[in-house]
Backbone of each chain as nested JSON, in Angstrom:
{
  "chains": [
    {"id": "A", "residues": [
      {"number": 1, "name": "MET", "atoms": {"N": [129.618, 115.536, 121.96], "CA": [128.727, 116.606, 122.335], "C": [129.057, 117.428, 121.064]}},
      {"number": 2, "name": "VAL", "atoms": {"N": [127.977, 118.002, 120.911], "CA": [127.824, 118.791, 119.613], "C": [127.812, 120.516, 120.448]}},
      {"number": 3, "name": "ASP", "atoms": {"N": [128.023, 121.736, 119.295], "CA": [127.794, 123.022, 119.973], "C": [126.343, 123.083, 120.217]}},
      {"number": 4, "name": "MET", "atoms": {"N": [125.312, 122.946, 119.034], "CA": [124.017, 123.253, 119.385], "C": [123.077, 122.384, 118.329]}},
      {"number": 5, "name": "VAL", "atoms": {"N": [121.986, 122.214, 118.747], "CA": [121.043, 121.672, 117.862], "C": [119.713, 122.418, 117.951]}},
      {"number": 6, "name": "ILE", "atoms": {"N": [119.446, 122.914, 116.86], "CA": [118.012, 123.832, 116.36], "C": [117.047, 122.861, 116.258]}},
      {"number": 7, "name": "VAL", "atoms": {"N": [115.968, 122.582, 116.655], "CA": [114.741, 122.082, 116.308], "C": [113.502, 122.848, 115.98]}},
      {"number": 8, "name": "PRO", "atoms": {"N": [112.513, 122.155, 115.206], "CA": [111.233, 122.987, 114.903], "C": [110.29, 122.627, 115.898]}},
      {"number": 9, "name": "ALA", "atoms": {"N": [110.078, 123.225, 116.973], "CA": [109.176, 123.049, 117.981], "C": [107.794, 124.043, 117.349]}},
      {"number": 10, "name": "THR", "atoms": {"N": [106.739, 123.242, 117.974], "CA": [105.493, 124.001, 117.881], "C": [105.263, 125.282, 117.881]}},
      {"number": 11, "name": "ARG", "atoms": {"N": [106.059, 125.69, 119.078], "CA": [106.036, 127.118, 119.332], "C": [107.24, 127.761, 118.917]}},
      {"number": 12, "name": "GLY", "atoms": {"N": [107.765, 127.352, 117.91], "CA": [109.108, 128.125, 117.394], "C": [110.375, 127.596, 117.429]}},
      {"number": 13, "name": "GLN", "atoms": {"N": [111.389, 128.123, 117.033], "CA": [112.888, 127.33, 116.659], "C": [113.144, 127.292, 118.104]}},
      {"number": 14, "name": "LEU", "atoms": {"N": [113.966, 126.246, 118.567], "CA": [114.245, 126.075, 119.739], "C": [115.822, 125.66, 119.8]}},
      {"number": 15, "name": "GLY", "atoms": {"N": [116.735, 126.33, 120.025], "CA": [117.957, 126.434, 120.23], "C": [118.595, 125.685, 121.505]}},
      {"number": 16, "name": "VAL", "atoms": {"N": [119.007, 124.492, 121.42], "CA": [119.71, 123.473, 122.479], "C": [120.987, 123.633, 122.868]}},
      {"number": 17, "name": "LEU", "atoms": {"N": [121.492, 124.255, 123.572], "CA": [123.471, 124.079, 123.788], "C": [123.253, 123.061, 125.054]}},
      {"number": 18, "name": "PRO", "atoms": {"N": [124.684, 122.913, 125.274], "CA": [124.992, 121.677, 126.396], "C": [124.414, 122.763, 127.424]}},
      {"number": 19, "name": "GLY", "atoms": {"N": [124.015, 122.193, 128.522], "CA": [123.761, 122.93, 129.853], "C": [122.222, 123.457, 129.88]}},
      {"number": 20, "name": "HIS", "atoms": {"N": [121.605, 123.102, 128.719], "CA": [120.226, 123.307, 128.626], "C": [119.34, 122.968, 129.572]}},
      {"number": 21, "name": "VAL", "atoms": {"N": [118.198, 123.414, 130.058], "CA": [117.347, 123.188, 130.859], "C": [116.469, 121.878, 130.355]}},
      {"number": 22, "name": "ALA", "atoms": {"N": [116.158, 121.265, 131.311], "CA": [115.252, 119.792, 130.852], "C": [114.044, 120.357, 130.371]}},
      {"number": 23, "name": "THR", "atoms": {"N": [113.807, 119.72, 128.864], "CA": [112.851, 120.372, 128.427], "C": [112.01, 119.176, 127.308]}},
      {"number": 24, "name": "ILE", "atoms": {"N": [110.606, 119.446, 127.458], "CA": [110.124, 118.416, 126.352], "C": [109.534, 119.292, 125.469]}},
      {"number": 25, "name": "ALA", "atoms": {"N": [109.88, 119.137, 124.171], "CA": [109.135, 120.112, 123.132], "C": [108.203, 119.172, 122.039]}},
      {"number": 26, "name": "GLU", "atoms": {"N": [106.967, 119.654, 121.546], "CA": [106.518, 118.936, 120.595], "C": [106.81, 119.774, 119.247]}},
      {"number": 27, "name": "LEU", "atoms": {"N": [107.312, 118.596, 118.609], "CA": [107.908, 119.227, 117.006], "C": [107.188, 119.284, 116.084]}},
      {"number": 28, "name": "LYS", "atoms": {"N": [107.014, 120.289, 115.144], "CA": [106.251, 120.323, 114.217], "C": [107.19, 120.05, 112.872]}},
      {"number": 29, "name": "PRO", "atoms": {"N": [106.333, 119.812, 111.536], "CA": [107.12, 119.271, 110.407], "C": [108.258, 120.329, 109.95]}},
      {"number": 30, "name": "GLY", "atoms": {"N": [109.753, 120.03, 109.931], "CA": [110.515, 121.09, 109.645], "C": [112.189, 120.555, 109.884]}},
      {"number": 31, "name": "ILE", "atoms": {"N": [113.035, 121.469, 109.968], "CA": [114.341, 121.709, 109.514], "C": [114.865, 121.541, 111.415]}},
      {"number": 32, "name": "MET", "atoms": {"N": [115.595, 120.191, 111.452], "CA": [116.618, 120.145, 112.599], "C": [118.087, 120.234, 112.137]}},
      {"number": 33, "name": "SER", "atoms": {"N": [118.641, 120.914, 112.687], "CA": [120.183, 121.446, 112.1], "C": [120.95, 120.971, 113.472]}},
      {"number": 34, "name": "VAL", "atoms": {"N": [122.036, 120.502, 113.535], "CA": [123.1, 120.147, 114.298], "C": [124.285, 120.733, 113.771]}},
      {"number": 35, "name": "HIS", "atoms": {"N": [124.551, 121.416, 114.941], "CA": [126.013, 122.328, 114.845], "C": [126.867, 121.883, 115.598]}},
      {"number": 36, "name": "ASP", "atoms": {"N": [128.311, 121.532, 114.643], "CA": [129.277, 121.209, 115.044], "C": [130.509, 121.889, 114.909]}},
      {"number": 37, "name": "GLY", "atoms": {"N": [131.596, 122.145, 115.598], "CA": [132.629, 122.742, 115.31], "C": [132.859, 123.131, 113.225]}},
      {"number": 38, "name": "ASN", "atoms": {"N": [132.96, 121.76, 113.101], "CA": [133.186, 121.953, 111.507], "C": [132.123, 122.424, 110.706]}},
      {"number": 39, "name": "GLY", "atoms": {"N": [130.747, 122.242, 111.018], "CA": [129.747, 122.535, 110.038], "C": [128.477, 122.155, 110.853]}},
      {"number": 40, "name": "VAL", "atoms": {"N": [127.43, 122.219, 109.659], "CA": [125.879, 122.234, 110.084], "C": [125.642, 120.744, 109.29]}},
      {"number": 41, "name": "THR", "atoms": {"N": [124.747, 119.726, 110.117], "CA": [124.038, 119.028, 109.248], "C": [122.41, 118.962, 109.607]}},
      {"number": 42, "name": "LYS", "atoms": {"N": [121.739, 118.897, 108.438], "CA": [120.314, 119.312, 108.508], "C": [119.898, 117.799, 107.851]}},
      {"number": 43, "name": "TYR", "atoms": {"N": [118.488, 117.871, 108.939], "CA": [117.65, 116.854, 108.675], "C": [115.888, 117.375, 108.735]}},
      {"number": 44, "name": "PHE", "atoms": {"N": [115.179, 116.737, 107.765], "CA": [113.869, 117.052, 107.668], "C": [113.135, 116.36, 108.832]}},
      {"number": 45, "name": "VAL", "atoms": {"N": [112.592, 116.77, 109.897], "CA": [111.759, 115.809, 110.726], "C": [110.241, 116.06, 110.372]}},
      {"number": 46, "name": "SER", "atoms": {"N": [109.59, 114.999, 110.269], "CA": [108.339, 115.093, 110.164], "C": [107.477, 115.613, 110.803]}},
      {"number": 47, "name": "SER", "atoms": {"N": [107.558, 114.922, 112.289], "CA": [107.063, 115.615, 113.344], "C": [107.462, 114.878, 114.501]}},
      {"number": 48, "name": "GLY", "atoms": {"N": [107.222, 114.643, 115.779], "CA": [107.742, 114.386, 116.668], "C": [107.797, 115.013, 118.156]}},
      {"number": 49, "name": "PHE", "atoms": {"N": [109.081, 114.509, 118.952], "CA": [109.159, 115.352, 120.041], "C": [110.802, 115.42, 120.272]}},
      {"number": 50, "name": "ALA", "atoms": {"N": [111.134, 116.402, 120.938], "CA": [112.47, 116.62, 121.466], "C": [112.549, 116.624, 122.884]}},
      {"number": 51, "name": "PHE", "atoms": {"N": [113.418, 115.71, 123.461], "CA": [113.465, 115.598, 124.935], "C": [115.039, 115.974, 125.339]}},
      {"number": 52, "name": "VAL", "atoms": {"N": [114.856, 116.983, 126.146], "CA": [116.357, 117.53, 126.492], "C": [116.446, 117.258, 128.106]}},
      {"number": 53, "name": "HIS", "atoms": {"N": [117.469, 116.436, 128.295], "CA": [117.612, 115.7, 129.448], "C": [118.62, 116.699, 130.454]}},
      {"number": 54, "name": "ALA", "atoms": {"N": [118.669, 116.883, 131.842], "CA": [119.603, 117.689, 132.748], "C": [120.889, 117.396, 132.47]}},
      {"number": 55, "name": "ASN", "atoms": {"N": [121.302, 116.248, 131.673], "CA": [122.67, 116.211, 131.746], "C": [123.416, 116.469, 130.089]}},
      {"number": 56, "name": "SER", "atoms": {"N": [122.546, 117.284, 129.799], "CA": [122.869, 117.534, 128.387], "C": [122.817, 116.573, 127.07]}},
      {"number": 57, "name": "PHE", "atoms": {"N": [121.976, 115.417, 127.477], "CA": [121.702, 114.597, 126.488], "C": [120.315, 115.219, 125.519]}},
      {"number": 58, "name": "ALA", "atoms": {"N": [119.943, 114.891, 124.686], "CA": [118.871, 115.07, 123.916], "C": [118.536, 114.203, 123.117]}},
      {"number": 59, "name": "ASP", "atoms": {"N": [116.942, 113.859, 123.077], "CA": [116.461, 112.898, 122.081], "C": [115.629, 113.296, 121.477]}},
      {"number": 60, "name": "LEU", "atoms": {"N": [115.592, 113.117, 120.133], "CA": [114.822, 113.536, 119.044], "C": [114.196, 112.209, 118.969]}},
      {"number": 61, "name": "ILE", "atoms": {"N": [112.657, 112.217, 118.698], "CA": [111.701, 111.391, 118.64], "C": [111.095, 111.417, 117.122]}},
      {"number": 62, "name": "ALA", "atoms": {"N": [111.145, 111.014, 116.203], "CA": [110.264, 111.402, 115.125], "C": [109.886, 110.205, 114.109]}},
      {"number": 63, "name": "VAL", "atoms": {"N": [108.851, 110.361, 113.393], "CA": [108.66, 108.968, 112.624], "C": [109.568, 109.048, 111.61]}},
      {"number": 64, "name": "GLU", "atoms": {"N": [109.737, 110.062, 110.941], "CA": [110.726, 110.005, 109.451], "C": [111.546, 111.381, 109.775]}},
      {"number": 65, "name": "ALA", "atoms": {"N": [112.969, 111.125, 109.783], "CA": [113.772, 112.165, 109.776], "C": [114.913, 111.963, 108.854]}},
      {"number": 66, "name": "VAL", "atoms": {"N": [114.976, 112.811, 107.703], "CA": [115.808, 112.495, 106.744], "C": [116.761, 113.672, 106.427]}},
      {"number": 67, "name": "PRO", "atoms": {"N": [117.925, 113.22, 105.747], "CA": [118.802, 114.13, 105.494], "C": [118.355, 115.1, 104.409]}},
      {"number": 68, "name": "LEU", "atoms": {"N": [118.423, 116.485, 104.413], "CA": [117.596, 117.288, 103.484], "C": [118.443, 116.653, 101.989]}},
      {"number": 69, "name": "ASP", "atoms": {"N": [119.305, 116.13, 101.629], "CA": [119.676, 115.565, 99.993], "C": [118.664, 114.546, 99.678]}},
      {"number": 70, "name": "ARG", "atoms": {"N": [118.047, 114.025, 100.5], "CA": [116.977, 112.686, 100.319], "C": [115.738, 113.414, 99.807]}},
      {"number": 71, "name": "ILE", "atoms": {"N": [115.539, 114.331, 99.677], "CA": [114.32, 115.38, 99.417], "C": [114.41, 115.611, 98.073]}},
      {"number": 72, "name": "ASP", "atoms": {"N": [113.235, 115.305, 97.207], "CA": [112.869, 115.601, 95.774], "C": [112.1, 117.045, 95.773]}},
      {"number": 73, "name": "ALA", "atoms": {"N": [112.973, 117.713, 95.236], "CA": [112.399, 118.941, 95.322], "C": [110.946, 119.018, 94.288]}},
      {"number": 74, "name": "CYS", "atoms": {"N": [111.448, 118.594, 92.995], "CA": [110.039, 118.54, 92.215], "C": [108.654, 118.001, 92.88]}},
      {"number": 75, "name": "LEU", "atoms": {"N": [108.898, 116.72, 93.353], "CA": [107.864, 116.499, 94.141], "C": [107.003, 117.183, 95.292]}},
      {"number": 76, "name": "VAL", "atoms": {"N": [107.764, 118.065, 95.969], "CA": [107.368, 118.968, 96.827], "C": [106.865, 120.354, 95.906]}},
      {"number": 77, "name": "TRP", "atoms": {"N": [106.948, 120.525, 94.841], "CA": [106.901, 121.826, 94.126], "C": [105.213, 121.397, 93.65]}},
      {"number": 78, "name": "LYS", "atoms": {"N": [105.05, 119.968, 93.221], "CA": [104.066, 119.354, 92.778], "C": [102.822, 119.501, 93.784]}},
      {"number": 79, "name": "GLY", "atoms": {"N": [103.232, 118.916, 95.027], "CA": [102.315, 118.333, 95.912], "C": [101.878, 119.947, 96.554]}},
      {"number": 80, "name": "LEU", "atoms": {"N": [102.294, 121.054, 96.637], "CA": [101.883, 122.104, 97.394], "C": [100.826, 122.653, 96.565]}},
      {"number": 81, "name": "PRO", "atoms": {"N": [100.858, 122.971, 95.241], "CA": [99.79, 123.565, 94.786], "C": [98.42, 122.751, 94.725]}},
      {"number": 82, "name": "GLU", "atoms": {"N": [98.635, 121.18, 94.527], "CA": [97.644, 119.998, 94.654], "C": [96.932, 120.257, 95.744]}},
      {"number": 83, "name": "PHE", "atoms": {"N": [97.572, 120.313, 97.187], "CA": [97.037, 120.48, 98.318], "C": [96.314, 121.724, 98.664]}},
      {"number": 84, "name": "THR", "atoms": {"N": [96.971, 122.942, 98.247], "CA": [95.926, 124.162, 98.243], "C": [94.865, 124.066, 97.309]}},
      {"number": 85, "name": "GLN", "atoms": {"N": [94.995, 123.356, 96.422], "CA": [93.413, 123.071, 95.682], "C": [92.568, 122.201, 96.417]}},
      {"number": 86, "name": "LYS", "atoms": {"N": [93.073, 121.369, 96.981], "CA": [92.158, 120.288, 97.721], "C": [91.259, 120.873, 99.102]}},
      {"number": 87, "name": "LEU", "atoms": {"N": [92.017, 122.058, 99.141], "CA": [91.565, 122.459, 100.433], "C": [90.153, 123.327, 99.987]}},
      {"number": 88, "name": "LYS", "atoms": {"N": [90.206, 123.634, 98.861], "CA": [88.52, 124.32, 98.178], "C": [87.511, 123.14, 98.378]}},
      {"number": 89, "name": "SER", "atoms": {"N": [88.218, 121.887, 98.027], "CA": [86.907, 121.239, 97.681], "C": [86.867, 120.052, 98.998]}},
      {"number": 90, "name": "ALA", "atoms": {"N": [87.21, 120.391, 100.165], "CA": [87.337, 119.329, 101.08], "C": [85.805, 119.856, 101.834]}},
      {"number": 91, "name": "SER", "atoms": {"N": [85.305, 118.707, 102.462], "CA": [83.673, 119.086, 103.324], "C": [83.998, 118.855, 104.536]}},
      {"number": 92, "name": "THR", "atoms": {"N": [84.104, 117.508, 105.068], "CA": [84.129, 117.318, 106.162], "C": [85.543, 117.789, 107.144]}},
      {"number": 93, "name": "ASP", "atoms": {"N": [85.281, 118.19, 108.538], "CA": [86.342, 118.717, 109.394], "C": [87.688, 117.976, 109.069]}},
      {"number": 94, "name": "LEU", "atoms": {"N": [87.155, 116.625, 109.437], "CA": [88.491, 115.756, 108.925], "C": [89.35, 115.666, 107.929]}},
      {"number": 95, "name": "GLU", "atoms": {"N": [88.513, 116.025, 106.686], "CA": [89.304, 115.973, 105.259], "C": [89.909, 117.486, 105.332]}},
      {"number": 96, "name": "LYS", "atoms": {"N": [89.563, 118.239, 105.743], "CA": [90.068, 119.465, 105.605], "C": [91.322, 119.749, 106.473]}},
      {"number": 97, "name": "ALA", "atoms": {"N": [91.362, 118.803, 107.749], "CA": [92.458, 118.938, 108.327], "C": [93.424, 117.967, 107.811]}},
      {"number": 98, "name": "GLU", "atoms": {"N": [93.457, 116.849, 107.12], "CA": [94.076, 116.151, 106.109], "C": [94.714, 117.153, 105.23]}},
      {"number": 99, "name": "VAL", "atoms": {"N": [94.053, 117.838, 104.528], "CA": [94.608, 118.652, 103.737], "C": [95.4, 119.718, 103.905]}},
      {"number": 100, "name": "GLN", "atoms": {"N": [95.012, 120.132, 105.285], "CA": [95.723, 121.144, 105.701], "C": [96.956, 120.655, 106.247]}},
      {"number": 101, "name": "ILE", "atoms": {"N": [97.18, 119.464, 106.83], "CA": [98.676, 118.761, 107.092], "C": [99.322, 118.525, 106.007]}},
      {"number": 102, "name": "GLY", "atoms": {"N": [98.699, 118.56, 104.601], "CA": [99.437, 118.384, 103.468], "C": [100.144, 119.922, 102.841]}},
      {"number": 103, "name": "VAL", "atoms": {"N": [99.424, 120.699, 103.261], "CA": [99.721, 121.974, 103.191], "C": [101.087, 122.308, 103.979]}},
      {"number": 104, "name": "ASP", "atoms": {"N": [100.656, 122.114, 105.097], "CA": [101.973, 122.723, 105.975], "C": [103.049, 121.479, 105.9]}},
      {"number": 105, "name": "VAL", "atoms": {"N": [103.171, 120.649, 105.715], "CA": [104.204, 119.87, 105.554], "C": [104.884, 120.078, 104.034]}},
      {"number": 106, "name": "HIS", "atoms": {"N": [104.279, 120.348, 103.152], "CA": [104.616, 120.711, 101.66], "C": [105.325, 122.194, 101.904]}},
      {"number": 107, "name": "SER", "atoms": {"N": [104.917, 123.031, 102.703], "CA": [105.389, 124.415, 103.076], "C": [106.771, 124.484, 103.754]}},
      {"number": 108, "name": "ALA", "atoms": {"N": [106.679, 123.397, 104.755], "CA": [107.946, 123.419, 105.352], "C": [109.067, 122.472, 104.56]}},
      {"number": 109, "name": "LEU", "atoms": {"N": [108.398, 121.466, 103.664], "CA": [109.543, 121.027, 102.813], "C": [110.208, 121.799, 101.921]}},
      {"number": 110, "name": "ASN", "atoms": {"N": [109.426, 122.835, 101.576], "CA": [109.721, 123.785, 100.399], "C": [110.832, 124.959, 100.858]}},
      {"number": 111, "name": "SER", "atoms": {"N": [110.969, 125.057, 102.198], "CA": [111.389, 126.024, 102.813], "C": [113.284, 126.162, 102.337]}},
      {"number": 112, "name": "PRO", "atoms": {"N": [113.881, 125.037, 102.888], "CA": [115.218, 125.145, 102.572], "C": [115.542, 125.467, 100.959]}}
    ]},
    {"id": "B", "residues": [
      {"number": 1, "name": "MET", "atoms": {"N": [98.53, 130.038, 130.219], "CA": [99.741, 128.953, 129.826], "C": [99.095, 128.068, 129.014]}},
      {"number": 2, "name": "SER", "atoms": {"N": [97.963, 127.686, 128.753], "CA": [97.561, 126.887, 127.478], "C": [97.645, 127.382, 126.255]}},
      {"number": 3, "name": "ALA", "atoms": {"N": [98.137, 126.49, 125.475], "CA": [98.07, 126.919, 124.166], "C": [96.582, 126.548, 123.247]}},
      {"number": 4, "name": "PRO", "atoms": {"N": [96.316, 127.54, 122.143], "CA": [95.31, 126.991, 121.72], "C": [95.147, 125.764, 121.102]}},
      {"number": 5, "name": "MET", "atoms": {"N": [94.237, 124.64, 120.994], "CA": [93.955, 123.562, 120.344], "C": [94.404, 123.32, 119.074]}},
      {"number": 6, "name": "PRO", "atoms": {"N": [95.473, 122.505, 118.588], "CA": [95.883, 122.49, 117.406], "C": [94.768, 121.802, 116.52]}},
      {"number": 7, "name": "PHE", "atoms": {"N": [94.595, 122.214, 115.296], "CA": [93.5, 122.308, 114.314], "C": [93.334, 120.747, 113.895]}},
      {"number": 8, "name": "TRP", "atoms": {"N": [94.227, 120.166, 113.884], "CA": [93.705, 118.559, 113.841], "C": [93.008, 118.024, 114.948]}},
      {"number": 9, "name": "ARG", "atoms": {"N": [93.224, 118.065, 115.894], "CA": [92.617, 117.863, 117.615], "C": [91.372, 118.053, 117.363]}},
      {"number": 10, "name": "ALA", "atoms": {"N": [91.218, 119.568, 116.945], "CA": [89.672, 120.173, 116.905], "C": [88.95, 119.232, 115.835]}},
      {"number": 11, "name": "ALA", "atoms": {"N": [89.391, 118.901, 114.968], "CA": [88.735, 118.187, 113.862], "C": [88.444, 116.724, 114.354]}},
      {"number": 12, "name": "GLY", "atoms": {"N": [89.088, 116.403, 115.115], "CA": [88.728, 115.007, 115.912], "C": [89.838, 114.215, 115.676]}},
      {"number": 13, "name": "MET", "atoms": {"N": [91.111, 114.439, 115.209], "CA": [92.134, 113.513, 114.98], "C": [93.183, 113.221, 116.328]}},
      {"number": 14, "name": "THR", "atoms": {"N": [93.491, 112.161, 116.191], "CA": [94.597, 112.136, 117.438], "C": [95.842, 112.195, 116.864]}},
      {"number": 15, "name": "TYR", "atoms": {"N": [96.768, 112.673, 117.952], "CA": [97.901, 112.752, 117.456], "C": [98.804, 111.77, 116.495]}},
      {"number": 16, "name": "ILE", "atoms": {"N": [98.543, 110.199, 117.33], "CA": [99.232, 109.085, 116.047], "C": [98.846, 109.429, 114.769]}},
      {"number": 17, "name": "THR", "atoms": {"N": [97.481, 109.664, 114.326], "CA": [96.928, 109.966, 112.904], "C": [97.638, 111.072, 112.303]}},
      {"number": 18, "name": "TYR", "atoms": {"N": [97.846, 111.797, 113.147], "CA": [98.462, 113.479, 112.438], "C": [99.786, 113.127, 112.102]}},
      {"number": 19, "name": "SER", "atoms": {"N": [100.626, 112.525, 113.109], "CA": [102.049, 112.245, 113.266], "C": [102.175, 111.311, 111.825]}},
      {"number": 20, "name": "ASN", "atoms": {"N": [101.552, 110.209, 111.413], "CA": [101.607, 109.412, 110.559], "C": [101.148, 110.128, 108.818]}},
      {"number": 21, "name": "ILE", "atoms": {"N": [100.232, 111.097, 109.238], "CA": [99.943, 111.639, 108.01], "C": [101.088, 112.08, 107.569]}},
      {"number": 22, "name": "CYS", "atoms": {"N": [101.998, 113.191, 108.343], "CA": [102.892, 113.866, 107.926], "C": [104.047, 112.912, 107.571]}},
      {"number": 23, "name": "ALA", "atoms": {"N": [104.195, 111.746, 108.275], "CA": [105.21, 111.179, 107.653], "C": [105.299, 110.658, 106.405]}},
      {"number": 24, "name": "ASN", "atoms": {"N": [103.986, 110.118, 106.247], "CA": [103.547, 109.607, 104.785], "C": [103.739, 110.441, 103.974]}},
      {"number": 25, "name": "LEU", "atoms": {"N": [103.674, 112.105, 104.079], "CA": [103.666, 113.185, 103.203], "C": [105.491, 113.199, 103.045]}},
      {"number": 26, "name": "VAL", "atoms": {"N": [106.045, 113.209, 104.154], "CA": [107.477, 112.931, 103.769], "C": [107.881, 112.188, 103.019]}},
      {"number": 27, "name": "ARG", "atoms": {"N": [107.549, 110.862, 103.114], "CA": [108.109, 109.478, 102.543], "C": [107.9, 109.714, 101.033]}},
      {"number": 28, "name": "ASN", "atoms": {"N": [106.577, 110.382, 100.8], "CA": [106.59, 110.447, 99.17], "C": [106.891, 111.484, 98.419]}},
      {"number": 29, "name": "CYS", "atoms": {"N": [107.781, 112.372, 99.414], "CA": [108.855, 113.357, 98.562], "C": [110.265, 113.117, 98.594]}},
      {"number": 30, "name": "LEU", "atoms": {"N": [110.155, 111.529, 99.08], "CA": [111.875, 111.409, 98.863], "C": [112.314, 111.009, 97.364]}},
      {"number": 31, "name": "LYS", "atoms": {"N": [113.555, 110.963, 97.223], "CA": [114.026, 110.845, 95.855], "C": [114.196, 109.254, 96.154]}},
      {"number": 32, "name": "GLU", "atoms": {"N": [114.379, 108.525, 94.754], "CA": [114.788, 107.026, 95.068], "C": [116.298, 106.857, 95.249]}},
      {"number": 33, "name": "PRO", "atoms": {"N": [116.721, 105.961, 95.518], "CA": [115.878, 104.578, 96.211], "C": [115.089, 104.711, 97.546]}},
      {"number": 34, "name": "HIS", "atoms": {"N": [115.566, 105.899, 98.229], "CA": [115.199, 106.261, 99.528], "C": [113.566, 105.995, 99.55]}},
      {"number": 35, "name": "LYS", "atoms": {"N": [113.064, 106.656, 98.567], "CA": [111.461, 106.564, 98.533], "C": [110.905, 105.175, 98.662]}},
      {"number": 36, "name": "ALA", "atoms": {"N": [111.348, 104.257, 97.906], "CA": [110.939, 102.744, 97.827], "C": [111.276, 102.063, 98.912]}},
      {"number": 37, "name": "GLU", "atoms": {"N": [112.601, 102.464, 99.672], "CA": [112.866, 101.689, 100.59], "C": [111.837, 102.16, 101.83]}},
      {"number": 38, "name": "ALA", "atoms": {"N": [111.583, 103.534, 102.293], "CA": [110.528, 104.251, 103.153], "C": [109.378, 103.314, 103.221]}},
      {"number": 39, "name": "LEU", "atoms": {"N": [108.675, 103.66, 101.749], "CA": [107.494, 103.119, 101.875], "C": [107.439, 101.336, 102.116]}},
      {"number": 40, "name": "ASN", "atoms": {"N": [108.429, 100.644, 101.49], "CA": [108.685, 99.023, 101.854], "C": [108.739, 99.05, 103.312]}},
      {"number": 41, "name": "ARG", "atoms": {"N": [109.109, 99.846, 103.919], "CA": [109.348, 99.564, 105.616], "C": [108.319, 99.905, 106.34]}},
      {"number": 42, "name": "GLU", "atoms": {"N": [107.59, 100.588, 105.742], "CA": [105.654, 100.654, 106.47], "C": [105.144, 99.468, 105.94]}},
      {"number": 43, "name": "LYS", "atoms": {"N": [105.2, 98.491, 104.944], "CA": [104.29, 97.787, 104.617], "C": [103.869, 96.887, 105.928]}},
      {"number": 44, "name": "VAL", "atoms": {"N": [102.761, 96.515, 105.887], "CA": [102.389, 95.548, 107.215], "C": [101.531, 94.586, 106.763]}},
      {"number": 45, "name": "HIS", "atoms": {"N": [101.827, 93.324, 107.33], "CA": [100.857, 92.0, 107.157], "C": [100.363, 91.542, 108.43]}},
      {"number": 46, "name": "PHE", "atoms": {"N": [99.235, 91.638, 108.877], "CA": [98.79, 90.901, 110.156], "C": [97.437, 90.16, 110.178]}},
      {"number": 47, "name": "ALA", "atoms": {"N": [97.092, 89.362, 111.007], "CA": [95.713, 88.854, 111.023], "C": [94.934, 89.372, 112.205]}},
      {"number": 48, "name": "ILE", "atoms": {"N": [93.917, 89.63, 112.11], "CA": [93.018, 90.473, 113.413], "C": [91.626, 89.373, 113.231]}},
      {"number": 49, "name": "SER", "atoms": {"N": [91.21, 88.887, 114.413], "CA": [89.975, 88.144, 114.627], "C": [89.39, 88.696, 115.923]}},
      {"number": 50, "name": "THR", "atoms": {"N": [88.091, 89.03, 115.725], "CA": [87.149, 89.727, 117.018], "C": [86.833, 88.664, 117.899]}},
      {"number": 51, "name": "TRP", "atoms": {"N": [86.675, 88.647, 119.114], "CA": [85.982, 87.473, 119.966], "C": [84.521, 87.83, 120.276]}},
      {"number": 52, "name": "LYS", "atoms": {"N": [84.084, 86.448, 120.287], "CA": [82.526, 86.629, 120.627], "C": [82.477, 85.889, 121.644]}},
      {"number": 53, "name": "ASP", "atoms": {"N": [81.849, 85.787, 122.537], "CA": [81.205, 84.528, 123.646], "C": [82.596, 83.728, 123.919]}},
      {"number": 54, "name": "GLY", "atoms": {"N": [83.715, 84.796, 124.176], "CA": [84.825, 83.833, 124.665], "C": [85.308, 83.104, 123.504]}},
      {"number": 55, "name": "LYS", "atoms": {"N": [85.058, 83.096, 122.356], "CA": [85.536, 82.14, 121.431], "C": [86.32, 83.336, 119.916]}},
      {"number": 56, "name": "ALA", "atoms": {"N": [87.191, 83.311, 119.131], "CA": [87.531, 83.741, 118.157], "C": [86.971, 83.474, 117.038]}},
      {"number": 57, "name": "GLU", "atoms": {"N": [86.417, 84.339, 116.238], "CA": [86.006, 84.434, 115.331], "C": [86.606, 84.337, 113.997]}},
      {"number": 58, "name": "LYS", "atoms": {"N": [86.656, 84.218, 112.698], "CA": [87.556, 83.896, 111.562], "C": [88.257, 84.835, 111.758]}},
      {"number": 59, "name": "PRO", "atoms": {"N": [89.929, 84.652, 111.593], "CA": [90.566, 85.931, 111.5], "C": [90.878, 86.746, 109.974]}},
      {"number": 60, "name": "VAL", "atoms": {"N": [90.826, 88.05, 110.268], "CA": [90.718, 88.77, 108.854], "C": [92.194, 88.882, 108.62]}},
      {"number": 61, "name": "ILE", "atoms": {"N": [92.903, 88.804, 107.409], "CA": [94.336, 88.884, 107.153], "C": [94.231, 90.944, 106.438]}},
      {"number": 62, "name": "ARG", "atoms": {"N": [95.021, 91.387, 107.207], "CA": [95.09, 92.758, 106.243], "C": [96.607, 92.749, 105.796]}},
      {"number": 63, "name": "SER", "atoms": {"N": [96.973, 93.198, 104.665], "CA": [98.132, 93.029, 104.173], "C": [98.432, 94.141, 103.024]}},
      {"number": 64, "name": "ASP", "atoms": {"N": [99.684, 94.777, 103.412], "CA": [100.243, 95.469, 101.998], "C": [100.975, 94.893, 101.187]}},
      {"number": 65, "name": "LEU", "atoms": {"N": [101.205, 93.554, 101.249], "CA": [102.211, 92.705, 100.601], "C": [101.348, 92.154, 99.39]}},
      {"number": 66, "name": "ALA", "atoms": {"N": [101.876, 91.863, 98.361], "CA": [101.183, 91.382, 96.879], "C": [100.305, 90.357, 97.24]}},
      {"number": 67, "name": "GLU", "atoms": {"N": [99.343, 89.807, 97.021], "CA": [98.645, 88.485, 97.101], "C": [99.496, 87.546, 96.057]}},
      {"number": 68, "name": "ASP", "atoms": {"N": [99.513, 86.389, 96.515], "CA": [99.915, 85.255, 95.872], "C": [98.961, 84.319, 95.469]}}
    ]}
  ]
}
């Protein structure tokens, strides 16, 4: 049992402590932090869901969840202006959505 | 009580497509060797055949692995 987990839900940061009410939250690309007496471990989650059960168990489902030290900052810096540029040339709704996702994910990766 | 529709759904994209695009973007921003491992993990190789009149037609192979 840890002290607290903070997950990046679509409606904002969700702090989960033992005894939290049962919840399902959709996650947006962002940082999840696990707080234990000794310290904090952070992971970047690509998207997914957080299921908090009534018995103080929480499941985090994500396609990709990586410890922050595995992220290459240079690739993130290069990607963000690239996508922001592509946003201007995207034509169909679907293309615009794809590029927007690129912008969102790279902005989130850039935050820590 | 309902939230506005997310932009990707409004553009006709499903959640799975959205989630996979996010995951791919994250994978491409990893340091080596994790990046190569992650991209390798996602490679697929499968055969798919359409059925017509109760019979399977010639299967098409879809693969991310190098052709031999």
